[in-house]
N, C-alpha and C positions, 0 to 999 in steps of 0.2 A: 842761642836762642832758640827755646822749647818750641813745635813746631804744636798750635792747638789742633790740629786733626790726629793727634795721636792722642788726644784722652779719648775722642769717640770709640764706640765700640765698632770692631770691625764686622767685615761684610759675612764675615764666617760665624759670628755669636747673633748676627740678624735675623740670618736663614732660618732659623730653626724655630724664632717667634712667627716669623712672617708666615711658614707653613704650619705653626700651632691655630694663630689668628684665623689663616683662610680654611682650613680644616672646619674650626669650631665655627664658624658663620654657614659654611654648606652644611653641617650637620644642622645646625638652628634650623634653617631655612627648607631642610627637607623634614622634618620634626614636624616643625608649623604646621606646613602641608596637608602631613597626615593627619595631622591629628583635629586641624578645621571640617576635613575630608571626612574624619569617623563622626565629630562632635554633628556635623550638619545631617548625616543618616541618621544618628540616634535623636535629634531632635525632630525630626518627621516620624520617628516613632512614640516618642513621650506623649501620654494621655495626660496626664496630672501638672497641676502645679508643682509638685514637690520632686518628680521628676525631670522635669524642668529644667526644674532649678538646681536639684543634683547633678545634670547632666553638665551644666554652666559652669559650676562649680569645682568641680574633680578636673572637668577640662586646662582649668585654670590652674590647676594644684600641680596637673601633670606638666605643663610648660614652665611653672614656677621651678619645679624638681627636675626636669632635665636640665634647662638651664646651669640650677644651682653643679649639677654635677658633669658638666663640661666643664664649668671654669673649675672645679676641683682638678678633674684631669686635666685641664691647660697648665696647671700649676704645675701638678706634681709630672709634665711631662716637659715642661720649660725648666725647672728643679732638676729634675732628673733622680732625686732620691727619696725617701721617705722623710729625711731626715730635711732637706730643703723644702716638702710640701709643709712638714706640722710648721717651722718657722715659719714661713709666709702664710698659713690658713691663721697663726697663731696672732702674729701681726697684725693682720685683716682684720681679725674680730677685735684687737685690743683698740683698732683706730675705730672700726666700725663703732661699737661699744661708746668710746666715748662722743664723740662726734651727730652720734646717729640715735639720741634715746628718747626722744618723742615718735620718731617714725619703729623704733625696734618694738614701742608699745604697742603702735597699730598692727605693727605684724602679729604681735600677741593677741592683740584683737581680733585680726580676721583669722587666727588659728581657732580661737575661743567659739566663734560665728561657725566655723567649718565642723566643729568635733560635736559644738553644744545645742547646735543648731535653733536657738532663739529665735527663727525665721529665717524665710527663703524668700529667694525672688518672687515678686506677685505680691509679698504679703502686704497686709497693711498695718502700720507700725506707728507709735510714738517714742522717739528718742529725744527726751527733755521738753522742747519746745518746739519740735520739728515732726510734722506730720508727713505722711504720702503713702504712698505706693514703691517698694521698695523694686529697683531695675537694676541695678548690678552691686554687685560684693566685690570689690578691687580689694588688692593688699593692704592699701592703705585708704581707702573710704568706703565709704556704704553710699552709692546714688538711688536719692529717693524722691519721687516725682511729688510736687507739695499739696496737700489738699489742704482745700481752705483758705490762709496765707491773707493776704489783706482785704477779700471776700466774705470771709467766715464762711462755716456749713461744711461741707464734708463733700465738695467738687473739686478737682483740679484746676489748680489757679493755673498751669501751664508753666509752672516754674521746676528746677529742678534744685534741691539742696544735697552738697555734698557733704556729708559728716566724718570727721574725721577717725578710723577705727581704735584710735587712742581715747576718744572719750565712752566706748563701748564701758569702760570699768566707770565711770562716775557718776554716768548719769542712767533713770529707770529707762525700761523699753519696755514699752505696752505693745501686744500684737493683738491684734484684733483678729486674723484669722489662722489662728495656732492649731486650732482643734476643727472648726470646718472655715464656712463662707458665711457664714449665719450671724448677726449681729443683735443683739435685744435694741428696737426701737417704741418709741411713744409720740401721740400724740393726744395732748392736753387739753381741752373745754370747759370752761365757766357757765354752768349752765344756774338760774334762778331757784330761788326755794318752792318758788311756785311750780315749778313743772314737774311733769310727770316722769320723775326719774328711772323707771323702769323703760321708761317707751324711749329714753336719751340712753342707756345702756347700750338697749339693744338695735337702735341706729346705729351709733358707735362700731359694736362688733360687725353689724352686718355691710355697714360700709369697707371695713377694715377687710373684711373677707374676700370681696367683690375682688380684689388685687394680690391676696395671699394665700387662694384655696389651692391654685398649683404648687406653691413653695411649702404648703403644709403636708402636701403628699411628700416631699421629700424627707423633711427632718421631724414630721409629726409633734412640732409646739404649734399646738393652737395659739388663737391672738386670745386676752382676756382682758378686762377691765376694772380696775380700783378705784375706788370714788373717797373723795377726801373734803371733810368741809374747808369752806376758804370765805374771808371777811363778806365775799359780796353772791355767795350762792355756795351750790358744791358743784367740787373740781371732778370731773370723769375723765381721768386717762386710760385709753386704749391704748394697751403694747403690744409687740408682734415682734417677729421676726423676720429681718429681711437680708438680702445679702451686704455683706458691708459695703459695696464698692458701689447701690445703688440706694444707699437709706434715705437719701434726700429725694430722688425721684418717688421713691413707697411714701415716705412722710408726704411729700406736695400733694401725690393722686390721694391719698387716704384723708386730709385736711380739707381738702375744697370736696371731698365726696360727704363727710360728714357737715361743712357747713351747708352744702345744699338740702341734703334731708330733712336740716335743723329747719330749716325754713318755709319748708312746705309741712313742717308739723305744728298742729294750731295749740296743744299743749307741751312745748317746748321751747324755750327761748334762753336764748344765750346772752350771759348777765356781761353788763357793761356799764363803765361809770357813767351814771348819769341823773339827771333829778329828778323827782316824780313829786307831785303834789299833790294828797289824800285829804280828800274833805268829808270827814264823820259827824253826824248827826251826836252831838252829846245827850247822852238819855238825861231825862229830869231839868 
């Protein structure tokens, strides 16, 4: 009767495998320690959002590249020849392509982000129905700190949404801060037809400049007013550029200031749904 232990690989065949695995682990640990030290040093010197994003993304690329290189080296060392390496890599690639189609699409999405740079870590973006600030970009997911959510608006909800990279090829991507950190906002108010329109425009502009005068020096985009006819009166819309991540704060402050100053003006009245009865003497 055959001994079942005869089918097990001998110790002589297992020793090279264990030696390769131990060498691989030691090298990975040392590489990660060195890479993290370099990353921390570079992050301390980074002055812009794009520099910080570049450091984080390319440190991850270095980590993935080192791991892949070590895996290929380990397979070659254990196989003992380029023929064995080619066969092993071929079989591995075929199995990976068949079983991991969606993750491979995700890796392609990650490569698109790294090469084309539609957004960086720190950018405020919209992917499909998800809005928020990019806090991390990994090989499989984009991590987004959600804004709005169940409360609406442009403020952080406290939730983190993980968007699979594979969806980047299927969804529209809107970047608030691709060119700079500012975005156009507006505060709209409707005044009665009997109001002093020129005075309302001046109040709206002065109220806005009170909060944006320092920002105007940075981007040289001044607030301006557009007026439109409305069924209830004249619609006055003051538009101004604000930091994308502070849009809620600025619109709230400007709205309050406009309301306060309108209440002080005797010849400017905010239009709102109400009923007035006018008695007019009929001539003749």
